[in-house]
Each structure stands twice: as structure tokens, then as C-alpha cells.
C-alpha positions as CSV (number, residue, x, y, z in Angstrom):
1,M,-33.2,-4.1,40.3
2,S,-31.8,-0.8,39.0
3,L,-28.2,-0.4,40.3
4,Y,-28.8,3.3,40.2
5,R,-31.6,3.0,42.7
6,F,-29.7,0.4,44.7
7,A,-26.6,2.6,45.0
8,R,-28.6,5.7,46.0
9,I,-30.2,3.8,48.8
10,G,-27.1,2.1,50.1
11,I,-24.3,4.8,49.7
12,P,-24.3,6.2,53.3
13,V,-23.9,2.7,54.8
14,L,-21.4,1.6,52.2
15,L,-19.2,4.7,52.7
16,A,-19.2,4.2,56.5
17,M,-18.2,0.5,56.0
18,L,-15.6,1.0,53.4
19,W,-13.8,4.1,54.5
20,G,-15.0,5.2,57.9
21,Q,-16.2,8.7,58.9
22,S,-12.8,10.2,58.4
23,H,-12.9,9.6,54.7
24,A,-15.7,12.2,54.3
25,Q,-13.3,14.9,55.5
26,D,-10.6,13.9,53.0
27,N,-10.0,16.7,50.4
28,A,-8.4,14.4,47.9
29,R,-10.1,14.0,44.6
30,L,-12.7,11.3,44.2
31,R,-11.3,8.4,42.2
32,L,-14.0,7.3,39.8
33,V,-14.3,4.8,37.0
34,A,-16.7,5.2,34.1
35,T,-17.5,2.6,31.4
36,T,-18.2,4.8,28.3
37,G,-16.7,8.0,27.0
38,M,-20.0,9.8,27.2
39,I,-20.3,9.1,31.0
40,S,-16.6,9.9,31.5
41,D,-17.0,13.3,29.9
42,T,-20.2,14.0,31.8
43,L,-18.5,13.2,35.1
44,R,-15.6,15.5,34.3
45,Q,-17.9,18.3,33.4
46,V,-20.0,18.0,36.5
47,G,-17.2,16.9,38.9
48,G,-14.6,19.4,37.9
49,E,-11.6,19.7,40.2
50,H,-13.1,17.4,42.8
51,I,-12.7,14.2,40.8
52,E,-10.4,12.2,38.6
53,V,-11.9,9.7,36.1
54,Q,-10.6,6.6,34.5
55,G,-12.6,5.5,31.4
56,L,-12.7,1.9,30.4
57,M,-13.8,2.2,26.8
58,G,-12.0,4.5,24.4
59,P,-12.7,5.6,20.8
60,G,-14.0,2.8,18.5
61,V,-14.8,0.5,21.4
62,D,-18.1,-1.4,21.2
63,P,-19.7,-1.5,24.7
64,H,-22.1,-4.2,23.8
65,L,-19.2,-6.7,23.4
66,Y,-16.7,-5.2,25.8
67,R,-15.4,-7.6,28.5
68,Q,-13.5,-6.4,31.5
69,T,-9.7,-6.9,31.6
70,R,-7.7,-7.7,34.7
71,S,-6.6,-4.0,34.9
72,D,-10.3,-2.9,34.6
73,I,-11.2,-5.1,37.6
74,S,-8.3,-3.7,39.6
75,A,-9.4,-0.1,38.7
76,M,-13.0,-0.7,39.6
77,T,-12.3,-2.4,42.9
78,Q,-10.0,0.4,44.0
79,A,-12.2,3.3,42.8
80,D,-14.4,5.3,45.2
81,A,-17.3,4.7,42.8
82,V,-18.1,3.3,39.4
83,F,-20.5,4.9,36.9
84,W,-22.0,3.0,34.0
85,N,-24.9,3.3,31.6
86,G,-27.0,0.3,32.4
87,L,-30.1,-0.7,30.4
88,Y,-28.1,-3.7,29.2
89,L,-25.6,-1.6,27.2
90,E,-22.6,-3.1,28.9
91,A,-24.0,-6.6,28.7
92,Q,-20.7,-8.4,29.4
93,L,-20.0,-6.3,32.5
94,E,-23.4,-6.5,34.1
95,E,-22.8,-9.6,36.3
96,F,-19.5,-8.2,37.6
97,L,-21.0,-4.7,38.3
98,E,-23.9,-6.3,40.2
99,R,-21.5,-8.1,42.5
100,L,-19.4,-4.9,42.9
101,A,-22.5,-2.9,43.9
102,Q,-22.7,-5.0,47.0
103,R,-19.4,-3.6,48.2
104,K,-19.2,0.0,46.9
105,P,-21.2,2.7,45.1
106,V,-22.1,1.8,41.6
107,F,-24.4,4.0,39.5
108,A,-26.3,3.0,36.4
109,V,-26.9,6.6,35.4
110,G,-28.7,5.7,32.1
111,E,-31.4,4.2,34.2
112,A,-32.2,7.7,35.6
113,V,-34.1,8.4,32.3
114,P,-37.8,8.1,33.1
115,E,-39.3,4.8,32.0
116,A,-41.9,6.7,29.9
117,Q,-39.1,8.2,27.8
118,L,-37.4,4.9,27.1
119,L,-37.9,3.1,23.7
120,A,-38.9,-0.5,23.7
121,D,-36.7,-3.3,22.1
122,E,-39.1,-5.1,19.7
123,E,-36.8,-8.1,19.6
124,F,-36.5,-8.4,23.4
125,P,-39.7,-7.1,25.1
126,D,-38.1,-7.1,28.6
127,R,-35.4,-4.7,27.5
128,T,-35.2,-1.1,26.3
129,D,-33.0,0.8,23.9
130,P,-29.9,1.7,26.0
131,H,-28.6,4.5,23.6
132,V,-30.1,7.4,25.6
133,W,-27.2,9.8,25.0
134,M,-28.4,10.3,21.4
135,D,-31.1,12.7,22.6
136,P,-29.7,15.7,24.6
137,N,-33.0,16.1,26.3
138,R,-32.9,12.6,27.7
139,W,-29.3,13.0,28.6
140,R,-30.3,15.8,30.9
141,H,-31.5,13.1,33.3
142,V,-28.1,11.5,33.3
143,V,-26.4,14.8,34.0
144,E,-28.8,15.4,37.0
145,A,-28.3,11.8,38.2
146,T,-24.5,12.2,38.0
147,R,-24.7,15.5,39.9
148,D,-26.8,13.9,42.7
149,A,-24.5,10.9,42.9
150,L,-21.4,13.1,43.3
151,I,-23.2,15.1,46.0
152,E,-23.7,11.9,48.0
153,L,-20.1,11.0,47.6
154,R,-18.7,14.5,48.4
155,P,-21.5,16.6,50.0
156,E,-19.2,19.5,50.9
157,A,-18.8,20.2,47.1
158,R,-22.6,20.4,46.5
159,D,-22.5,24.0,45.3
160,D,-19.8,23.3,42.8
161,F,-21.5,20.2,41.4
162,H,-24.8,22.2,41.0
163,A,-23.0,25.0,39.2
164,N,-21.2,22.7,36.9
165,A,-24.3,20.7,36.1
166,D,-26.3,23.8,35.4
167,A,-23.6,25.0,32.9
168,L,-23.7,21.6,31.2
169,L,-27.5,21.6,31.0
170,E,-27.3,25.0,29.3
171,Q,-25.0,23.5,26.7
172,L,-27.4,20.6,26.2
173,Q,-30.2,23.1,25.6
174,A,-28.1,24.9,23.0
175,L,-27.2,21.6,21.3
176,D,-30.9,20.5,21.2
177,D,-31.8,23.9,19.6
178,Y,-29.1,23.5,17.0
179,A,-30.1,19.9,16.3
180,S,-33.8,20.9,15.8
181,R,-32.8,23.6,13.3
182,A,-30.2,21.6,11.4
183,L,-32.1,18.3,11.2
184,G,-35.4,20.2,10.6
185,S,-33.9,21.6,7.4
186,V,-33.7,18.2,5.7
187,P,-36.5,17.6,3.3
188,E,-39.1,15.4,4.9
189,S,-38.9,12.7,2.3
190,A,-35.1,12.3,3.1
191,R,-35.5,12.0,6.8
192,V,-34.4,8.4,6.9
193,L,-31.3,7.3,8.8
194,V,-29.8,3.9,7.8
195,T,-26.8,2.7,9.8
196,A,-25.0,-0.4,10.9
197,H,-27.0,-1.0,14.1
198,D,-30.0,0.5,15.7
199,A,-28.2,3.1,17.9
200,F,-30.0,6.2,16.8
201,G,-33.6,5.6,17.8
202,Y,-33.6,8.3,20.4
203,L,-32.3,10.8,17.8
204,G,-35.0,9.8,15.4
205,D,-37.7,10.0,18.1
206,A,-36.5,13.5,19.1
207,Y,-36.2,15.0,15.7
208,G,-38.7,13.2,13.5
209,Y,-36.5,10.7,11.6
210,A,-37.2,7.1,10.6
211,V,-34.2,5.0,11.8
212,E,-33.2,1.7,10.2
213,G,-30.4,-0.3,11.7
214,I,-29.0,-3.4,9.9
215,Q,-28.5,-5.0,13.3
216,G,-30.7,-4.4,16.4
217,F,-30.0,-2.4,19.5
218,S,-27.0,-4.7,20.3
219,T,-24.2,-5.5,17.9
220,E,-24.5,-9.1,19.3
221,S,-27.5,-9.6,17.0
222,E,-26.8,-10.9,13.5
223,A,-27.9,-9.2,10.3
224,G,-29.7,-11.8,8.1
225,L,-29.9,-11.7,4.3
226,A,-33.6,-10.9,4.6
227,R,-32.8,-7.7,6.6
228,I,-30.2,-6.6,4.0
229,E,-32.7,-7.2,1.2
230,T,-35.4,-5.2,2.9
231,L,-33.2,-2.3,3.5
232,V,-31.9,-2.3,-0.1
233,N,-35.5,-2.2,-1.3
234,L,-36.2,0.7,1.0
235,L,-33.2,2.7,-0.3
236,V,-34.3,2.1,-3.9
237,E,-38.0,2.8,-3.3
238,R,-37.4,5.9,-1.2
239,R,-34.6,7.2,-3.4
240,I,-32.4,7.6,-0.4
241,G,-29.0,8.8,-1.4
242,A,-26.8,8.4,1.7
243,I,-26.3,5.8,4.4
244,F,-23.8,5.9,7.3
245,V,-21.1,3.9,8.9
246,E,-20.3,4.0,12.6
247,T,-16.9,4.4,14.4
248,S,-17.4,1.4,16.7
249,V,-19.1,-1.1,14.2
250,S,-17.7,-2.9,11.2
251,E,-18.9,-1.3,7.9
252,R,-19.1,-4.7,6.1
253,N,-23.0,-4.7,6.2
254,I,-23.2,-1.1,5.0
255,R,-21.1,-2.0,2.0
256,A,-23.5,-4.8,1.2
257,L,-26.3,-2.2,1.1
258,V,-24.4,0.0,-1.3
259,E,-23.7,-3.0,-3.6
260,G,-27.3,-4.2,-3.4
261,A,-28.7,-0.9,-4.3
262,A,-26.3,-0.6,-7.2
263,A,-27.4,-3.9,-8.5
264,Q,-30.9,-2.4,-8.8
265,G,-29.6,0.6,-10.6
266,W,-29.6,3.1,-7.6
267,K,-26.5,4.8,-6.4
268,V,-26.1,5.2,-2.6
269,D,-23.2,7.1,-1.1
270,I,-21.7,6.5,2.3
271,G,-22.5,9.9,3.9
272,G,-19.8,9.7,6.5
273,E,-18.9,8.1,9.8
274,L,-21.2,8.6,12.8
275,Y,-20.2,8.3,16.5
276,S,-22.6,5.8,18.0
277,D,-21.4,3.9,21.0
278,A,-18.1,5.7,21.5
279,M,-16.9,9.3,21.1
280,G,-14.0,10.8,19.1
281,A,-10.3,10.9,20.0
282,P,-9.2,12.3,23.4
283,D,-8.4,16.0,23.5
284,T,-10.6,16.8,20.5
285,Y,-13.9,18.5,20.3
286,E,-15.5,15.3,18.9
287,G,-14.0,13.5,22.0
288,T,-16.6,15.3,24.2
289,Y,-20.3,14.5,24.5
290,I,-21.3,17.9,23.0
291,G,-18.9,17.5,20.1
292,M,-19.9,13.9,19.4
293,I,-23.6,14.9,19.0
294,D,-22.7,18.1,17.1
295,H,-20.7,16.0,14.7
296,N,-23.5,13.5,14.1
297,V,-26.2,16.2,13.7
298,T,-24.1,18.3,11.3
299,L,-23.0,15.3,9.2
300,L,-26.5,13.9,8.9
301,A,-28.1,17.3,8.0
302,R,-25.4,18.0,5.3
303,A,-25.5,14.5,3.8
304,L,-29.3,14.3,3.6
305,G,-29.7,17.6,1.9
306,G,-30.2,19.9,4.8
307,D,-28.6,23.2,5.8
308,A,-25.9,23.0,8.4
309,P,-22.5,24.8,8.7
310,R,-19.5,22.6,8.0
311,G,-18.0,23.6,11.4
312,G,-21.2,22.7,13.4
313,M,-23.1,24.8,15.8
314,S,-20.1,26.8,17.0
315,G,-17.5,26.2,14.3
316,R,-15.5,23.7,16.3
317,L,-15.9,20.5,14.3
318,G,-12.6,19.3,12.8
319,T,-10.4,21.7,14.8
320,G,-8.7,19.0,16.6
321,S,-8.8,20.7,20.0
322,E,-11.6,20.6,22.6
323,D,-10.3,24.0,23.9
324,H,-10.7,25.8,20.6
325,Q,-13.1,28.7,20.8
């Protein structure tokens, strides 16, 4: 059962059991825990001054393989609520979070994306691609689910949560418009994205790119020699000049593609480092959801022969500060 749906049904009862009616009148900030950086940032944008967020997974952390530490367990059990992606992204945390959901509000906000908009996992038919943040239009559903969850936790701040969510949704629309222009400027023959694992399917689906990951949706899957050989042949046949590494995945397999193509007389460059399952460093523009996607879109467009400004959609890439205007 979706923990997002479970939590929404059970929150009023759980709140009464855990904290009593007096807690609803408490003006202290909600203490929240989020698994990924993308969810942490969304919570901060929507929750504003009414919340404080502890994120479990920082830059470079792979959520597919992440296991909770003793301090994580303490943080989650003491928090007012826990927010996670779901869709089998945090595979090693799932059992613990299912148990925790029986005692306190737990929201799998990625599962708010309508089923019709989810991409299937060909390797595991009972699962879907969990990387829904790669498409700003799909992430809108996560923003709205986050807003609604916060309203249930702190109903007296409803107006603030709505205003903050609306502002973030406007930013997502601007980001989508920019991505459409930048990625649309790449020659059609070059619209092929080859990366370490299959994290960019929603980006490809949204903007018309073929996406080829060496590994599958999860980094738990192994990349066989046959897969490497297939991708090398694709690079050579399509004359693809750039492939990409990821901040949270080893680049060993990407190097194998470069070497394999070179052995066939075709030079492939590493076009840069993409943010896949984790964002950039804290207190940087790339350490926000908007900055993360802006970076990816801009890097892809420029490396594959498209037209995009070096500083991204608003000139903030590489500035080192999320507050830079």
C-alpha cells in the first residue's frame, strides 16, 4: 500500500495518539526528516518558517543503496513526520519506514505522481521508475502533495503553505520552459543521453531524448559486458560525441565506454557530471532542486551541440551561492 495514501488517511488519529490535542496549538516549528535532498529542499520552500528539516542523504549519496544509521533512526523516531520518495527508490529503508508509518505520519511524496505518468521498469514489471524529480512537470505533484501534508500537520498555516507552494510551482514552470528551449536546440540526431544508470528517463520522456543507462533504474543492478558492448556500438554508429558521469555513481563503467569507442576509432568525450540521485553542495544554487535541474539541462544542451547560456536560465550556475541574484 502507498505510504502516502496510508499517512493521509491516518494522520488525524495518529496526531491525537502521539501528541494530544494540545500539540496542534503549539507554535514551535514542525520537526521533519526527509530522505533525499530534493525532498528536503521542497519541504523548505513550501514549509518556510513553520518547519525545520533534517535531511538524511547529502551530496553524492546513492539512495538506492543507503542504509539507515543509528542516528537516522533516532532522528526519524523523534520527528513530527518523515518524508520520502517511495517508488522503491530508498530500497534499503522501505521496511523500516513501513513500520514507522504505523506510529507516526510518513509520506511517500513521489507516489503522488499519477500512475499514468509513471514509467515502467522493464526489468521488474511490478515496479516503476522512481526518478520522478527529473521532470519539473511531474515534480509539481510532489510539491502539491508536500503542501497538503504540511497543511494536515499544521492546519493554521494553510495560507502560508499555499502561497509558498504557488511560488515554487511558478519556478517549476519557468524551469520547464527553459528546459524545453535549451534541450530543443540540440540537433535531433544528437538527442541521446548515455549515463551511468537509468536515472534520466523522465527527462527524456518530457523533452524527446533517448536515454541509455549502463545500469538499470537501481544502482544495485550490475552492468554486464554485453550491455557495455551494445552501448559502445550505439556511440560509434550514431556518432555520439559526449556521454556523462553522475555525482552519486562510480564513473568506472563510463570510462569503459570511452575506451571501447576509442578501440573502434571513435572519440567520445565525457561531457560533464550530472546530478542524478543527489543535489549539489549545501548553500549553493546547485544544492537546490531548481539549480540541480538547471545544471543538468544546461550541461546537456551545451555538451550535445545545443544553445544554452553557460550560467543557466538565470545566470546563477557556478556562482557558489543559492542567494545570488
